[in-house]
N, C-alpha and C positions, 0 to 999 in steps of 0.2 A: 153458473153453478154456485150454490150456497154452501159455505163451510166456515167452521171456526178455525182460525189459524194462530199458531204459536211459533214464533221464530226463536229457536233455542240457542242460536249462535254456535260456537265451536264446542263440540263434545268429544270426549275421548272414547276409544274402543273400550267396551266393558262397563261404561256408565249405564245406569238404568233410568229410563224415563217412565215416571209413574203418572198415569192419567186417571183422574177421578171424574166421573160423570153422574148426573142425576137421572139419566134415562138411557135406553139402549141406543147405540150409534156405532159408526165405524171409525176406528182410530187408525190413522196411518202415520207412521214415522218414516219420513223421507229425507234423503240428503238433498243438497242444493240443486243438483242437476235434475233429479227426479221430481222435485217440487215444481220446477218450471214446466216440465212436461205434464204433470198433474193439472196445473192451472190451464194449460192450453188444450187439455182434453185428449192427449195422446196416451200411448201405452207406457207405463212406468212401473218401477219396482218399489215396493214398500214393505214395511215390517209392522206387524200388529194385526188388525182385522176387526170383525164384529165383536163389540164389547157387550157381553150379556150380563156381567157383574162388574163391580167397581171396587177398588182401583185396578187398573190394568198396567202391569209392568211390561216394558219392552226394552230389551237390551240393545245398546248401540253397537252395531257390528263392526264399524270402523271409524276412526277419527275423522272429523270434518265438521262442516256446518250442517245443522239438522233443523227440521221443521216438523211440527205435528199439525195434521189436518184432520178435523173431525167433521163427518158429514153423515148423511142418511142414504148413501149409496144411490144417489140420483133422486131420492124422494125429498120431501120437505119436512121440517119439524124444528123444534127448539131443544137446546140442551144447555145446561149450565155445566161448566167444566173448569178444571184446574189442572196444572201440570207442575210436577216437582221432579227435579233431576237429582238422583242419588249418585254421587261420585264414587267410583270404585277405589279412589285413593284414600 
């Protein structure tokens, strides 16, 4: 599976992850456990979805270690991206 990965480290509940893309793609904000499942191809839970316009804000639902995975939902392609974390504090 081809995807762009950002390891965001520890984030607090209520922080906002803002993802900027130059083309349409799927943005998935996943915690540590779900990221491992995502990489192995199993069923996992994520926040975000298909990004039609940019930037895409996604709120962190609980504190912990978080990752952003950007892909084309099984397809192939290229995307330039950046991630910015907006702290709620």
